[in-house]
DOFI-621351 format. One line per field, with one value per residue (C-alpha): residue in three letters; x, y, z. Coordinates in steps of 0.2 Angstrom, whole numbers. Example, Ala and Ser with C-alpha at 12.3 -4.5 7.8 and 13.67 -1.06 7.14 Angstrom:
residues 2
aa: c(ALA, SER)
x: c(62, 68)
y: c(-22, -5)
z: c(39, 36)
END
This chain:
residues 62
aa: c(UNK, UNK, UNK, UNK, UNK, UNK, UNK, UNK, UNK, UNK, UNK, UNK, UNK, UNK, UNK, UNK, UNK, UNK, UNK, UNK, UNK, UNK, UNK, UNK, UNK, UNK, UNK, UNK, UNK, UNK, UNK, UNK, UNK, UNK, UNK, UNK, UNK, UNK, UNK, UNK, UNK, UNK, UNK, UNK, UNK, UNK, UNK, UNK, UNK, UNK, UNK, UNK, UNK, UNK, UNK, UNK, UNK, UNK, UNK, UNK, UNK, UNK)
x: c(139, 120, 117, 116, 100, 90, 94, 90, 76, 72, 79, 66, 51, 53, 54, 38, 28, 37, 33, 12, 9, 15, 8, -10, -23, -37, -53, -63, -72, -55, -46, -59, -58, -38, -41, -53, -43, -26, -38, -44, -28, -22, -39, -32, -15, -9, -26, -25, -6, -10, -27, -14, -2, -15, -23, -39, -54, -62, -62, -77, -69, -82)
y: c(150, 143, 139, 118, 118, 127, 114, 102, 109, 110, 94, 85, 96, 92, 74, 74, 83, 71, 58, 63, 65, 48, 39, 43, 30, 24, 20, 6, 10, 14, 1, -13, -2, -6, -26, -29, -19, -30, -45, -40, -40, -56, -63, -57, -57, -74, -86, -88, -92, -103, -111, -114, -122, -136, -139, -132, -124, -115, -112, -107, -95, -93)
z: c(64, 69, 84, 85, 95, 82, 68, 79, 82, 64, 59, 73, 67, 49, 52, 60, 48, 35, 46, 50, 30, 27, 39, 34, 40, 26, 32, 31, 14, 6, 13, 7, -10, -10, -6, -18, -34, -27, -26, -45, -50, -45, -55, -68, -68, -57, -60, -79, -77, -66, -75, -89, -78, -71, -86, -78, -91, -78, -56, -49, -36, -21)
END
C-alpha cells in the first residue's frame, strides 16, 4: 500500500504547478493588445446591429 503522505504531497505539488502555469500575468503591452482586440471585435459585431436597430447610418466614435 502506498504512503498517504506521499500521495498528498504529490497531489499538492501537482496542483501548485498547474495553478502557477495557468496564472500567467500579462505585461501591460499584452493586456493593451487583448483589450484592443476585444474592442475591435465589438465594433465589428455589436455596433452594426445597434446601428441598424436604431436607424442610424453613421456614428462617430471618439
